[in-house]
C-alpha positions in Angstrom: 142.3 45.1 144.2 140.9 41.4 143.9 140.4 40.2 140.2 137.9 37.2 139.3 138.5 34.6 136.6 136.2 36.6 134.3 138.4 39.9 134.6 136.1 41.3 137.3 137.0 43.6 140.0 135.2 43.5 143.4 134.0 47.3 142.7 132.6 46.5 139.1 128.7 46.8 139.0 128.5 45.1 135.5 130.0 42.0 134.0 132.4 42.3 131.4 132.1 39.4 129.4 134.8 37.8 127.3 134.7 35.3 124.5 137.0 32.3 123.9 138.0 30.5 120.9 138.1 26.7 121.7 139.6 24.5 119.1 141.3 21.0 119.2 144.7 22.9 119.3 144.5 26.4 121.1 142.2 28.5 123.1 142.5 32.1 122.3 140.6 34.9 124.3 138.8 37.4 122.5 137.7 41.0 124.0 134.4 41.0 121.9 131.1 41.8 123.7 128.6 38.9 123.5 124.8 39.8 123.5 121.5 38.0 123.6 122.1 35.8 126.7 119.5 32.9 127.1 118.1 31.5 130.3 120.9 29.0 130.8 123.6 31.7 130.4 121.8 33.8 132.9 121.7 30.9 135.4 125.4 30.6 135.0 126.0 34.1 135.7 123.9 33.7 138.9 126.0 30.9 140.1 129.3 32.8 139.4 127.9 35.9 141.3 127.2 33.7 144.3 130.8 32.1 144.1 132.2 35.6 143.8 130.4 36.7 147.1 131.7 33.6 148.8 135.4 34.7 147.5 134.9 37.9 148.8 134.2 36.6 152.3 137.3 34.6 152.1 139.2 37.9 152.0 138.7 38.5 155.7 141.5 37.0 157.7 140.3 34.6 160.2 142.7 32.0 162.2 139.9 29.7 163.8 138.6 26.4 162.3 135.8 27.9 161.1 138.2 30.2 159.0 140.0 27.2 157.8 136.7 25.7 156.6 135.8 28.9 154.9 139.2 28.9 153.1 138.5 25.3 152.0 135.1 26.3 150.8 136.6 29.6 148.9 139.1 27.3 147.2 136.5 25.1 145.9 134.5 28.2 144.9 137.5 29.5 142.9 137.6 26.2 141.0 133.9 26.2 140.5 133.9 29.8 139.2 136.6 29.3 136.7 134.5 26.5 135.4 131.5 28.7 135.2 133.7 31.2 133.2 134.8 28.5 130.8 131.1 27.4 130.4 129.9 30.8 129.7 132.8 31.4 127.1 132.0 28.1 125.4 128.3 28.4 125.2 128.4 31.9 123.8 131.2 31.2 121.1 128.5 29.1 119.0 129.8 29.7 115.6 133.4 29.3 116.7 132.8 25.9 118.3 130.6 24.2 115.8 131.9 24.7 112.4 135.1 22.9 112.1 135.0 19.3 111.0 137.3 17.3 108.6 136.2 18.6 105.4 136.8 22.3 106.6 133.4 23.3 105.2 132.5 25.5 108.1 133.5 28.7 106.5 131.4 28.1 103.3 128.4 27.2 105.4 128.6 30.5 107.4 129.1 32.5 104.5 126.1 31.3 102.6 124.2 31.5 106.0 125.2 35.3 105.8 123.9 35.6 102.4 120.5 34.1 103.2 120.1 37.1 105.5 119.6 39.1 102.4 117.1 36.7 101.1 115.3 36.9 104.5 114.9 40.6 104.3 113.5 40.4 100.9 110.9 38.0 101.9 110.0 39.9 104.9 109.4 43.0 102.8 107.2 41.1 100.4 105.3 39.6 103.3 104.5 43.2 104.7 103.8 44.3 101.0 101.2 41.7 100.7 99.7 42.5 104.1 99.4 46.1 103.1 97.6 45.1 99.8 95.3 43.3 101.9 94.6 46.0 104.2 94.2 48.6 101.1 91.4 46.0 99.6 89.6 45.8 103.0 89.6 49.8 103.3 88.0 50.0 99.8 85.4 47.2 100.6 84.6 49.1 103.9 84.2 52.3 101.9 81.9 50.6 99.4 79.8 49.3 102.5 79.6 52.8 103.7 78.3 53.9 100.4 75.7 51.4 100.5 74.8 52.2 103.9 74.3 55.8 102.7 72.0 54.8 100.0 69.8 53.0 102.4 66.2 53.5 102.1 64.7 56.9 103.9 61.3 55.2 104.5 60.2 53.7 107.6 61.2 54.0 111.2 64.8 52.0 110.8 65.9 54.8 108.1 67.8 56.8 111.0 69.9 53.5 111.7 71.6 53.8 108.3 73.6 56.8 109.5 75.0 54.6 112.3 76.2 52.0 109.8 77.8 54.6 107.3 79.7 56.5 110.1 81.2 53.2 111.5 82.0 51.8 108.1 83.8 54.9 107.1 85.8 54.8 110.4 86.9 51.4 109.9 88.1 52.2 106.3 90.1 54.9 107.6 91.6 52.6 110.3 92.7 50.2 107.7 93.9 52.8 105.3 96.1 54.1 108.1 97.4 50.8 108.6 98.3 50.3 105.0 100.3 53.5 105.2 102.0 52.1 108.2 103.0 48.9 106.2 104.3 51.0 103.5 106.4 53.1 105.8 107.9 49.5 107.6 108.5 48.2 103.8 110.8 51.5 103.3 112.5 50.6 106.3 112.9 47.2 105.5 114.3 48.0 102.1 116.7 50.7 103.7 118.0 47.9 106.0 118.4 45.4 103.1 120.7 48.0 101.4 122.8 48.6 104.5 123.1 44.8 104.8 124.3 44.4 101.1 127.0 47.0 102.0 128.0 45.1 105.2 128.1 41.7 103.7 130.3 43.2 100.8 132.7 44.7 103.3 132.9 41.4 105.0 133.8 39.4 102.0 136.4 41.6 101.5 137.9 41.4 104.9 137.5 37.5 104.9 139.8 37.0 101.8 142.5 35.9 103.8 140.2 33.2 105.6 139.2 31.8 102.1 142.9 31.7 101.1 143.6 29.7 104.3 140.8 27.5 103.6 142.1 26.6 100.1 145.7 26.3 101.3 144.8 23.8 104.2 142.8 21.7 101.6 145.8 21.6 99.2 148.2 20.6 102.1 145.9 18.2 103.3 145.9 16.4 100.0 149.6 16.5 99.9 149.7 15.3 103.6 147.3 12.4 102.6 149.6 11.4 99.5 152.8 11.7 101.6 151.4 9.4 104.3 150.4 6.8 101.5 153.6 7.0 100.0 155.4 6.5 103.1 153.3 3.7 104.6 153.8 2.0 101.1 157.5 2.2 101.3 157.4 0.6 104.7 155.2 -2.1 103.8 157.6 -2.7 100.8 160.6 -2.7 103.0 159.0 -5.2 105.4 158.0 -7.4 102.4 161.4 -7.7 101.2 163.1 -8.4 104.6 160.4 -11.1 105.3 161.0 -12.9 101.9 164.8 -12.7 102.5 165.3 -10.2 99.4 169.1 -9.6 98.6 170.9 -7.1 100.8 171.2 -4.6 98.0 167.3 -4.5 97.3 166.9 -4.0 101.2 169.1 -1.3 101.4 167.6 0.3 98.2 164.1 0.0 99.8 165.4 1.5 103.1 166.7 4.2 101.2 163.3 5.1 99.9 161.4 4.4 102.9 163.7 7.1 104.7 163.3 9.8 101.9 159.4 9.0 102.2 159.5 9.4 105.8 161.3 12.7 105.4 158.6 13.8 102.9 155.9 12.8 105.2 157.5 14.6 108.1 157.8 17.8 106.0 154.3 17.6 104.8 153.1 17.2 108.4 155.0 20.4 109.3 153.6 22.4 106.4 150.2 21.2 107.2 150.4 22.1 110.9 151.7 25.5 110.1 148.8 26.1 107.6 146.2 24.6 109.9 147.4 27.0 112.5 146.9 29.8 110.4 143.6 28.6 109.3 142.4 28.1 112.6 143.2 31.4 113.9 141.5 33.0 110.7 138.5 30.7 110.9 138.0 31.5 114.5 138.2 35.3 113.7 135.8 34.7 110.7 133.4 32.6 112.9 133.3 35.3 115.6 132.5 38.0 112.9 129.9 35.7 111.4 128.2 35.2 114.6 128.2 39.2 115.1 126.7 39.9 111.9 124.2 37.2 112.3 123.3 38.5 116.0 123.1 42.2 114.6 120.8 41.0 111.6 118.4 39.0 114.0 118.2 42.0 116.4 117.3 44.2 113.5 114.8 41.7 111.9 113.1 41.6 115.4 112.9 45.3 115.5 111.2 45.4 112.3 108.8 42.8 113.4 107.9 44.7 116.5 107.1 47.9 114.3 104.7 45.4 112.3 103.3 44.1 115.5 102.8 47.4 117.1 101.1 48.7 113.7 98.7 46.1 113.9 98.0 46.4 117.4 97.3 50.2 117.5 94.8 49.5 114.4 93.1 46.7 116.7 92.8 49.3 119.3 91.3 51.9 117.0 89.0 49.3 115.4 87.9 48.3 118.9 87.3 52.1 119.7 85.0 52.4 116.6 83.1 48.9 117.5 82.7 50.5 121.0 81.4 53.7 119.4 79.1 51.8 117.2 77.3 49.8 120.1 77.0 52.9 122.2 75.3 54.9 119.1 72.8 51.9 118.5 72.0 52.0 122.5 71.6 55.8 122.5 68.8 55.7 119.4 66.1 54.1 121.4 63.0 52.6 119.9 61.0 55.4 121.4 63.3 57.9 119.5 63.0 56.3 116.3 59.1 56.1 116.5 58.9 59.8 117.5 61.2 61.0 114.9 59.2 59.2 112.3 55.8 60.6 113.7 57.3 64.2 113.6 58.6 63.7 110.0 55.9 62.1 108.3 52.7 63.0 110.6 49.7 64.4 108.8 48.2 66.3 111.8 47.1 66.3 115.1 43.5 67.3 114.8 41.1 64.3 115.2 37.6 64.0 113.6 34.8 65.7 115.9 31.3 63.8 116.7 28.3 64.3 114.6 25.3 65.7 116.2 21.5 65.6 115.1 20.4 69.2 113.8 16.8 70.1 113.6 15.3 71.6 110.3 14.5 75.4 110.5 12.1 77.0 108.0 13.6 79.7 106.0 17.0 78.4 106.3 18.5 76.9 103.5 20.6 73.9 104.4 24.3 74.2 103.9 25.3 72.7 100.6 21.9 73.2 98.8 21.8 75.6 95.9 18.6 77.7 95.2 17.0 76.8 91.9 15.4 79.5 90.1 12.6 78.6 87.7 13.3 79.8 84.0 10.8 82.3 82.4 8.9 81.4 79.3 10.0 83.1 76.4 8.5 82.9 72.9 11.3 82.4 70.4 12.0 85.8 68.4 10.2 88.1 71.0 12.9 88.5 73.5 15.1 91.5 74.3 18.2 89.4 73.2 16.6 88.5 70.1 18.1 90.3 67.0 16.0 93.2 65.7 15.3 92.8 62.2 16.7 95.3 59.8 14.8 98.3 58.6 14.8 96.7 55.2 13.2 93.7 56.8 9.8 95.6 57.5 9.7 98.1 54.8 7.7 97.3 51.9 10.0 97.1 48.8 9.1 99.9 46.4 8.1 98.7 43.2 5.5 99.5 40.7 4.3 95.8 40.9 1.1 95.2 42.7 1.6 93.9 46.4 1.0 90.0 46.6 -1.8 89.2 49.4 -2.5 86.0 50.9 -6.1 84.4 51.8 -6.2 86.1 55.1 -5.3 89.5 53.7 -1.6 89.7 54.7 0.9 91.2 52.4 3.3 88.6 51.5 6.9 90.0 51.7 9.3 89.1 48.9 11.8 87.6 51.1 9.5 85.7 53.3 10.2 82.1 53.6 7.6 79.3 53.8 8.6 78.6 57.3 7.5 82.2 58.5 4.1 81.8 57.0 3.9 78.6 59.2 5.0 80.2 62.2 2.4 83.1 62.0 -0.2 80.9 61.2 0.4 78.7 64.2 0.9 81.6 66.6 -2.4 83.4 65.8 -4.9 80.9 65.3 -8.2 82.2 63.7 
C-alpha cells in the first residue's frame, strides 16, 4: 500500500497530522495531534490532496511518451508534496519555532504566558459578574416601572392602556431576571474551569522541572564557554605578540603551552555546552509543544464560555423581541372605539333622554299638580276653645268664708284669686 510523505495511505479518509520540532540543530517528529487550522493551513492541505491525486494516477503503468511525462510530473509532485508537508509541520509548531534566541528566555516567556491564562479566566468571570449586576438592576427598574403603570389614573378613556404597559414591563423584568440567572450559572462554570486550570498548571510546573534545570545548566555552561573563549583568544593574542616582538624562545614556549591549555579548555567547554545544549533543545521543544497544547485547550475553553455568554444574551433578545411584538399587538387590538365604548359603559349616567314639553289647558276643579290646597284657619277666642284647659273646680267655686263678698261697680263678684288682667279681659269682651 502506497504511503505519502505525511504518513497517509491511499485508503485513509482523514489526514493524520504530525508535528515536527525544527531548530538550528535537529528536526524531531512528534505524533501529537494539532488543532485549529487557519485558512492558510487549509489551503496547504488542499494543495497536498491535489498532489496526492497526481501520485495516485502515477501508480498505473504506462509505457507511452504520455506516460513518461506523467512520471516526470509525478516526481515533481512528490517533491512539492514533501515541501507542503514540511510547511504544514512548521506552520503548526508556532511555539516550537519562535521561542529560542541567544538568551534562552523562551521558556520563561511561555511559562508566564500560561500563568496569564488564570488571570484571563478571573477577568472573564468578573466581566460576566458585572453584566449580571447590570441585568439585575435593569430587572428591578422594569418592575418599578410596572408598578408605576399599575398606579396609573383609572379615570378617563386612556385608563385601560395602563394594563398593557404593566404587563409588558413585568415580562421585560422577568426576561432580564432570567438573563441574570444565566449569567450567574456561567460564572459558576468559569470558576469551575479556573479551578481545573490551576490544577493543570500545577501539574505542568512539576513536569517541566527538567526543562528549568536544562535552561539553568545551559546558561551556566554558556558563561563558562564565553570565559574559555576569551581566555583562549587572549593567550593566542599574547603568543602572537611575543613572536612579533622577537621575545626569547623560553617565553614563547611558555606562551605556547598556555595557549595550548587554553585551547583544550575551550574545546572541553564547547563539548559540554553542546551536550547541555542538546538536552536543553530536546526538553525545550517538548515544553514548547506542551505549552502550545495548554494554550490551545485554554483558548478553546474560553471561546466555549464566551459562546455560552453570547447565546444567553441572544435568547434574552429574542424574548424581549417577543414581548415587544406582543405589546405592539395589544396596542393595536385596543382600538379607539373600544376605549370610548368601555368608558361609556362604565361611567354612563343613563340612556333615557328628556321628553319634549307640551302646552296643557287649565281645567276647572282640577288642582294643578304641585299646588297644595290651602285651608283657612277658623277664628277662635282665646280661652274658649276645646283644647283650652278647663279651669279647676276650685276656680269657679266661691270660697266659703264668713267675710262678705266683694262686688265691683257692675255687680259682678270679685274672686279672691282674680287678677287685674282678668278684669280687663272681661270688660273688653263684653262691652256695656
